[in-house]
N, C-alpha and C positions, 0 to 999 in steps of 0.2 A: 504494500498500500504506499503510495507517494506521499509524503509530507508535505502541507501546505506553510509554507514559511509567513512569519507574523507580517515581513513586509510588504506581502501581496495583499494581506487585507486590511492593514493599516489607512492607504488611501483611499479606500471605497468608504470603511467605518468613519473617517474624517470628513468626508463628504457627507454622509448622510447627518452626521452630527450638524454640520453648519447648517445644510438642509433645514433641519428642524428647528434651530433656532432662528433663522430667518422666517420661517413660516410663522413661529410662535408670535415674533417680533410685527410681523404686518397684520396679524389678526387681532391687535393690542384693540381698545375702545379708538384711543386715537393714537395712530403710529406716527404722527408727527409731535407728538407732545414729549418733551422730555421731563422727567419727571423732577421734582422739587421736595425735600425736605420739611421745607418752611411752610406747606401751605397748613393754616391754622394752627401755628406758632407765633410767637411773640418775633418782630423783627431783630434781626443779628444789630449789633451794635454798629454805630458808623465813625466810634471816635478815631482818630489819627487821620481823618481827612483834612486836605489842605484847601484853604481858601483860594478859589479864583478872582481876582478882581472883579468889583462892580456887583458882585452876588452874595447875599447873604451864605453863610455857612450850613450846610446841612448837618443838623445835629440829631443826637439821640432824641432830646426833648422835641424837636420839630414831627419827628415819626410818631410820638405818643400822645401829640397834639388832636386837636377836633377835626374832625373833617377825611374823606376819604382823599387816598394819596397815592400817587403813581411817583413811583422811584424809578428811574430810567440808567441803565448804565450803558456807556456811550464813549466812542474815540473817536479822533479825526480821522485816523488812519482806516475807519471802518466804513467801507461802501455802503452798506445797507443802514447805517446811521445817518450818512449822509442823505440818502434815500427818503428815510420817515421825518427829517427834521424838518419840511413843511409840515406835515401833521402836526409835529410837536408844537410848532409855533401858534397853531389855533385849537389846540384841544382843550385847553381851559374854556375855551367859547363853545366847546362841543358838550363837555362833559362839566358836574358839578364835582370835579376836583383839583387838587393841587399839583402840579408838577414837580417833581426834584430830580437831579441830575447826581450822576458819579461819573467822571470822567476817569478812565483808568487806561493803563499801558501807553501813555501818551506824556507829551511834555506842557507843563504850564503855558508856556509862550504859544504853542502851536492850539491849545484849547482856546485862550484867550483869544486869539487873532481869529482864529474860526468864528467864534461867537460874536466878535465885533462886526463881522463882515456878513455873517448870516442871520444874526437876530439869537437873541437869547433868550430860551422858551421856558427856564427854568425859575420858580420862585426860590428856592435854595439849592446850592451846588458844592460839590467837594470833589478835590482831586486826590483819588487814591495814589499816592506814592510808593504804597508795597502792595503786595497781593493779596494781604490779610483782608481786607473787608471785602475783596473777589471771592476769596474763599471761604469765608464766612458766609455770606449769603447766595454761594454754589453756584455763583454765575460760570458758565461754561465759555460763553462769548458774548460778542455783541452784535447788534442791542439786545437787553433782554430789560423788561419792565414786569416789576411788580404792583398789584394791588393791595393796599394797606387800606385797613378800617379803621374806624377813629379809636379803638384801643390799642392799636399798633399791631393788631394781628395780620398775617399774610394770608390775602383772601386767594390771591391767584399770581401766578407767574407766566409770562410771555416770552419765548424766545421768537426774535425776528422783528424786523421792522414794523412800527405801528402803522397800517393804512387807514382809510376810511371803512373800509371793508372789516376790519380787525374792530375797530371801535363799534362798528354795528352788531356785528354778531359774536362777539366775545366780550371788550373788555366794557361795551355800555350796557349789556345785561348784568354783569357782576356788580357793577357799579350801583344800577337801578336797585338790585336785589338787596344791596348792603344798605343804601339810604331806607328802604322799605322795613328795614329790621329793628 
């Protein structure tokens, strides 16, 4: 009887395992959603953010304050952030929220120049000069936006650029539900 080498079985077994993982991943409720461990929990700290000229610094007290808040993580190097910027400029006119920003993986000079040229949509803002804030919030990339309720609880995390469609179908209904509670 001929022996079958484990090296002959390994490639098909690895392929079958990967195919199973892809199949499971594609059949999730929302295959585009990135999970966040923060949903339903208090916002992480933003201490350590550095101020950007012309805008009040984003602090922990602001995030625990009244009203529904959006916290947008962005950078001037991010093409999708630049694409969502016009929407951010008018979001407070569309939704009853305040918009706060965290600039990361960027330089202070580039961020300040960009906001001076393109407009500053943020009520408060901070520059993350280390990766600590990004790690604490579980940010994978940019842009990412968090919806925070009046108690400082994270209601939702949206990864990707905010568009009018995202406001209409995703963020708007979450804000409306939070205000109704």
